N, C-alpha and C positions, 0 to 999 in steps of 0.2 A: 701316307704312301700315295694316295690319289693326288694330294696337293703337290707332292714332289714330282710326280709324273706330269702333271699339268704345267708346272714350272719349267721342267725340261722341254716339254713340247713347245711352250711359249718361247723359250730361249732359242730353240732350233729354228722356228719360223722367223723369229726376229733377226737372227744372224743371216739367214738366207735372203730376207728382204733387204736388209741393210747392204748386203753385197750388191744387190740389184740397184739400189738407190745410188750407189757410189760409182757405178759403171759410166762409161761415156755415151751411153745411149740416151736419147731424149726421154723425158718423162712419159710421153705418149707411147714410145716403143717399149719401155719397161712395163707400163700398164697393159698394153695390148699383148705382150708376151705372157704376162701373168694371166690375163683373161683367156687366152688360147689354152694355156695349161689347165686352168680350172675347167674350161669347157670339155677338153679331152678327158681329163681325169674324172669328171662327173659321169661320163658315159660308161656303159658296161663293156669295156674293151678287153677285159680278162688279162690285164697286165701289158697288153700290146701298146698302150698309150705312151709309155716311157720310150719304147722303141720309135714311135712316131715323133717324139720330141727330138731325138737324135737326128732323124731325117730332116725335120723342119729347121733345126739349127744348122745343119750342113747346107741346106738349100738357101736359106735367107740369113744374111749377115746381120740384119737389123734386129733379129730376135735376141733378147737378153737371156742368156743361159741361166743365170741365177734366178731370174724372175719366173721363167717357165718351170724350172724344177722346184721352186718354192711352192708351187701349186700342189705338188705331191705331198709336201709336208702339211699343208693346210687340209687337204682331203685325204687324210690318213686312214688306215684300216678301222679306226675307232669311229670316225665320222661317216665313212662311206655307207655303212648300212642304213644310217638315217637318211642319206640322200636317196637310196633305193626305196626305202619305205615312203618317203615323200613323193618320189617319182611314181610309184605304184598307185598311191592315193590320188595324185593329180591326174594321172591317166584315166583312172576310173571316173573321176569327176568330169573330165573333158569328153570322154566317150559316152557319158550318161549311162554307164553300165554299173551294175552292182559289183562291188569288189569281190574278187574270187576268194573264197574262204578255203582254208586247208581241209575242212571236213567235207567239202564238195567232192563228188566223184571225179576222179581225174580222167578226162577224156580229151579227145582232140580239140573239141570246141572250147572247152574250159582252158586248155593250154594256150590256144590261139588268142583268146580274150586276155589272158594274163600277160602274154608277150606284147600284145598291142598296148595294153595299159602301161606296162613298164617302159617300153620304148618311147611312146608319145610323152608320157610324163617325164621321162629322163631327159629328153631333148628340151622340154619346157624348163625344167629345173636347171639344166646346164646353161641355158641362155640367161636365165635370171641370175644364177650365181656368177657367171662370167661377166655380166653387165655390172653387177654390184662390185665384183673384184676389180674391174677396170676403173671404175669411179674412185674406189677407195685407194688403190695403189697409185693412181695418178695424183690424187690429193697428197698422199703420204710422201711420194717422191718429190713433189714440188716443195712441200713444207721442209723436208729433210735438206734439200739442196739450198733453200733460202737460208735456213739456219746455219748450214755449213759455210755458205758464202759470207754471211755476216761475221761468223767466227774467224774466217780466214783473214779478214781485214782488221782484226782486233789487235790488242797490245800483246807484248811478250808475256806479261803476267797472266792474261786470260788464256793464252796458248798453253802455258805450263799447267794452269789449273784445269784446262780441258782434258788433260790426260787422266784426271781423277774423277771426271764425270762418268756416269753410267750411260752407255749408248744403247 
């Protein structure tokens, strides 16, 4: 059951990214679109990030729609709690404060420390994830397009066999 869900998740991410690789945007535009999506999706936007995607796509034609929306598939509800946990711990480390524990008395000071830890750590994690996403998607886009351009100059037999290859 878990293996099947992971396979479905992998296939969904793969389909979205392949759609982005095949667009007429440059590899840099595809990678930057994905990185922007990862950055926004990493932040605690409460679901408003997807609305922001539509605004960005409407404003700038260079943004790759499949690439920016692929970020939502990557940082899905299963992965996002891990991002928040890492953000909280990173914020605690950077602020030099003890991590806020659930058994601590809840008061204004404790809440303020927790918010600072989460927000600072979240921005740091978002920058790291979006930077890694940019590099990875740029590389994958270039590799995919190189392979596709080599295949397009191939023989009729390899074109026919290409339909049976798994993409």
